[in-house]
C-alpha positions as CSV (number, residue, x, y, z in Angstrom):
1,X,0.0,0.0,0.0
2,X,2.8,2.4,0.9
3,X,4.6,1.5,-2.4
4,X,1.5,2.1,-4.4
5,X,0.9,5.5,-2.7
6,X,4.5,6.4,-3.3
7,X,4.2,5.4,-7.0
8,X,1.0,7.3,-7.7
9,X,2.1,10.4,-5.8
10,X,5.5,10.3,-7.5
11,X,3.9,10.2,-10.9
12,X,1.6,13.1,-10.2
13,X,4.4,15.2,-8.8
14,X,6.7,14.4,-11.7
15,X,4.1,15.6,-14.2
16,X,3.4,18.6,-12.0
17,X,7.0,19.6,-11.9
18,X,7.6,18.9,-15.6
19,X,4.7,21.2,-16.6
20,X,5.8,24.0,-14.1
21,X,9.5,24.2,-14.9
22,X,10.0,26.7,-12.1
23,X,9.0,23.9,-9.7
24,X,11.6,21.5,-11.0
25,X,12.2,20.2,-7.5
26,X,8.8,18.5,-7.7
27,X,9.7,16.7,-10.8
28,X,13.0,15.4,-9.2
29,X,11.1,14.3,-6.1
30,X,8.5,12.6,-8.1
31,X,11.1,10.6,-10.0
32,X,12.8,9.8,-6.7
33,X,9.4,8.5,-5.4
34,X,8.8,6.3,-8.5
35,X,12.4,5.0,-8.3
36,X,12.1,4.2,-4.6
37,X,8.8,2.4,-5.1
38,X,10.5,0.3,-7.7
39,X,13.4,-0.6,-5.4
40,X,11.0,-1.3,-2.5
41,X,9.1,-3.7,-4.8
42,X,11.7,-6.4,-4.0
43,X,10.1,-6.7,-0.6
44,X,6.7,-8.0,-1.9
45,X,7.4,-8.9,-5.5
46,X,9.0,-12.4,-5.3
47,X,8.6,-14.3,-8.6
48,X,10.8,-12.4,-11.0
49,X,11.9,-13.7,-14.4
50,X,15.5,-13.1,-13.6
51,X,18.1,-14.9,-11.5
52,X,19.3,-13.4,-8.2
53,X,22.5,-12.0,-9.6
54,X,20.7,-10.1,-12.4
55,X,18.2,-8.7,-9.9
56,X,20.9,-7.4,-7.6
57,X,22.7,-5.8,-10.6
58,X,19.6,-4.1,-11.7
59,X,18.9,-2.8,-8.2
60,X,22.4,-1.5,-7.9
61,X,22.1,0.2,-11.2
62,X,19.0,2.0,-9.9
63,X,20.9,3.5,-6.9
64,X,22.8,6.2,-8.8
65,X,19.6,7.3,-10.4
66,X,18.0,7.7,-6.9
67,X,21.1,9.6,-5.8
68,X,20.8,11.8,-8.9
69,X,17.1,12.6,-8.1
70,X,17.8,13.1,-4.4
71,X,20.7,15.5,-4.8
72,X,19.0,17.5,-7.5
73,X,15.8,17.6,-5.5
74,X,17.6,18.9,-2.4
75,X,19.6,21.5,-4.4
76,X,16.7,22.8,-6.4
77,X,14.5,22.9,-3.2
78,X,17.2,25.1,-1.7
79,X,17.1,27.3,-4.8
80,X,20.6,26.2,-6.0
81,X,21.5,24.9,-9.4
82,X,24.9,23.4,-9.9
83,X,26.5,22.8,-13.3
84,X,28.7,20.0,-11.8
85,X,25.7,18.2,-10.5
86,X,23.9,18.6,-13.8
87,X,26.8,16.9,-15.6
88,X,28.3,14.6,-13.0
89,X,25.2,12.9,-11.6
90,X,23.9,11.6,-15.0
91,X,27.4,10.5,-15.9
92,X,27.6,8.6,-12.6
93,X,24.5,6.6,-13.6
94,X,26.6,5.2,-16.5
95,X,29.9,4.8,-14.7
96,X,28.5,2.7,-11.7
97,X,26.9,-0.1,-13.7
98,X,30.0,-0.3,-15.9
99,X,32.3,-0.5,-12.9
100,X,30.1,-3.3,-11.4
101,X,30.3,-5.3,-14.6
102,X,34.1,-4.8,-14.8
103,X,34.6,-5.8,-11.2
104,X,33.2,-9.3,-11.8
105,X,31.5,-11.6,-9.3
106,X,34.5,-11.8,-7.0
107,X,34.8,-8.1,-6.5
108,X,31.2,-7.1,-6.9
109,X,30.4,-6.8,-3.2
110,X,33.4,-4.5,-2.5
111,X,32.7,-2.3,-5.5
112,X,29.1,-2.1,-4.6
113,X,29.9,-1.2,-1.0
114,X,32.2,1.6,-2.3
115,X,29.4,3.0,-4.4
116,X,26.9,2.8,-1.6
117,X,29.1,4.9,0.7
118,X,29.9,7.4,-2.1
119,X,26.2,7.8,-3.0
120,X,25.2,8.2,0.6
121,X,27.8,10.9,1.2
122,X,26.5,12.8,-1.8
123,X,22.9,12.7,-0.6
124,X,23.9,13.6,3.0
125,X,26.0,16.6,1.7
126,X,23.0,17.8,-0.4
127,X,20.6,17.4,2.6
128,X,22.9,19.3,4.9
129,X,23.2,22.1,2.3
130,X,19.5,22.3,1.8
131,X,18.7,22.4,5.5
132,X,21.4,25.0,6.1
133,X,20.0,27.2,3.4
134,X,16.5,26.9,4.9
135,X,17.7,27.6,8.4
136,X,19.5,30.8,7.1
137,X,16.5,31.9,5.2
138,X,14.3,31.4,8.4
139,X,11.8,29.4,6.5
140,X,9.0,27.7,8.3
141,X,9.6,24.4,6.4
142,X,12.9,23.9,8.1
143,X,11.9,21.8,11.1
144,X,9.3,19.6,9.3
145,X,11.8,18.9,6.5
146,X,14.6,18.3,9.0
147,X,12.5,15.9,11.0
148,X,11.5,13.9,8.0
149,X,15.0,13.8,6.5
150,X,16.4,12.6,9.8
151,X,13.8,9.8,10.0
152,X,14.6,8.7,6.5
153,X,18.4,8.8,7.2
154,X,18.1,6.8,10.4
155,X,15.8,4.2,8.7
156,X,18.3,3.8,5.9
157,X,21.2,3.4,8.3
158,X,19.3,0.8,10.2
159,X,18.4,-1.2,7.1
160,X,22.0,-1.0,5.7
161,X,23.4,-2.1,9.1
162,X,21.0,-5.0,9.2
163,X,22.0,-6.1,5.7
164,X,25.7,-5.9,6.6
165,X,25.3,-7.8,9.8
166,X,22.7,-10.2,8.5
167,X,20.3,-9.4,11.3
168,X,16.5,-9.4,10.9
169,X,14.5,-7.8,13.7
170,X,11.6,-5.6,14.3
171,X,13.8,-2.5,13.9
172,X,14.7,-3.7,10.4
173,X,11.1,-4.2,9.4
174,X,10.2,-0.8,10.9
175,X,13.0,0.9,9.0
176,X,11.9,-0.7,5.7
177,X,8.5,0.9,6.1
178,X,9.6,4.2,7.8
179,X,11.6,5.4,4.7
180,X,8.7,5.3,2.1
181,X,6.3,6.6,4.8
182,X,8.7,9.5,5.4
183,X,8.9,10.1,1.6
184,X,5.1,10.1,1.4
185,X,5.0,12.7,4.1
186,X,7.6,14.8,2.4
187,X,5.6,14.6,-0.8
188,X,2.4,15.7,1.0
189,X,4.4,18.6,2.5
190,X,5.7,19.7,-0.9
191,X,2.1,19.5,-2.4
192,X,0.9,21.7,0.6
193,X,3.6,24.2,-0.1
194,X,2.8,24.2,-3.8
195,X,-0.9,24.7,-3.1
196,X,-0.2,27.6,-0.7
197,X,2.1,29.1,-3.4
198,X,-0.7,28.9,-6.0
199,X,-3.2,30.4,-3.6
200,X,-0.9,33.3,-2.9
201,X,-0.2,33.7,-6.5
202,X,-4.0,33.8,-7.2
203,X,-4.5,36.4,-4.5
204,X,-1.7,38.5,-5.9
205,X,-3.1,38.2,-9.3
206,X,-6.7,39.3,-8.0
207,X,-5.1,42.3,-6.2
208,X,-3.2,43.3,-9.2
209,X,-6.3,43.0,-11.4
210,X,-8.2,45.2,-8.9
211,X,-5.4,47.8,-8.9
212,X,-5.4,47.7,-12.7
213,X,-9.1,48.3,-12.8
214,X,-8.9,51.1,-10.3
215,X,-6.0,52.7,-12.3
216,X,-8.0,52.4,-15.5
217,X,-11.0,54.0,-14.0
218,X,-8.8,56.9,-12.7
219,X,-7.3,57.4,-16.1
220,X,-10.8,57.5,-17.7
221,X,-11.9,60.0,-15.2
222,X,-8.9,62.1,-15.7
223,X,-9.3,61.9,-19.5
224,X,-13.0,62.9,-19.2
225,X,-12.0,66.0,-17.1
226,X,-9.3,66.9,-19.6
227,X,-11.7,66.6,-22.4
228,X,-14.2,68.9,-20.5
229,X,-11.4,71.4,-19.9
230,X,-10.5,71.4,-23.5
231,X,-14.0,72.0,-24.6
232,X,-14.3,74.9,-22.1
233,X,-11.0,76.4,-23.4
234,X,-12.1,76.1,-27.0
235,X,-15.6,77.7,-26.1
236,X,-13.9,80.5,-24.2
237,X,-11.5,81.1,-27.1
238,X,-14.4,81.3,-29.6
239,X,-16.3,83.7,-27.3
240,X,-13.3,86.0,-27.1
241,X,-12.9,85.8,-30.9
242,X,-16.6,86.7,-31.5
243,X,-16.4,89.5,-28.9
244,X,-13.3,90.9,-30.7
245,X,-15.1,90.7,-34.1
246,X,-18.1,92.5,-32.7
247,X,-15.9,95.2,-31.2
């Protein structure tokens, strides 16, 4: 249910961000949500037409995509656009699968662990930068976003430690659900902010239209007064001319 919610919400937010290019962070978060729903499908989708090694390779190949979407979402949400990120993150999505294939089965685990750590550091650095920017700007969204990001980080750390140690406990199961739930909450928060921004824009537009109408009415009144003054001047000039002719 959580994966389906994440998938539907992610698709909607991707389309919303794609249509509104100024809200590009919505598109990146939507892509992140869809990608995470696909990765989490391994928990409930059992019978796949691939062997275990192929499935693991495909999942590993999805991780740089998720890191790309995560970093870009956090940077765009903070109002920052990095040229290095625009070039390096897509390139990383090609380099990682190639390195895993070149490593071979004997060194696959070590290479994957290296990439896991590198991608995690990139995402954590982008999250720290985003939160720092929000804190400096005194934005109201700092504490809710900080709380949700901390929950997702702790859940991912618990899940990764469980996989490394081979331990299955209630904490692992809770962590597997906590991350997508936190992402759903982040998505709802973003949609709420987007709705408030649209409402504020509509109110500003209505106020602007009212001011334009008031200014137009004022200009029309001034024009009418000028026209009356012009008629009076012309009439007065004609009277003076007639009086001069009679004299």
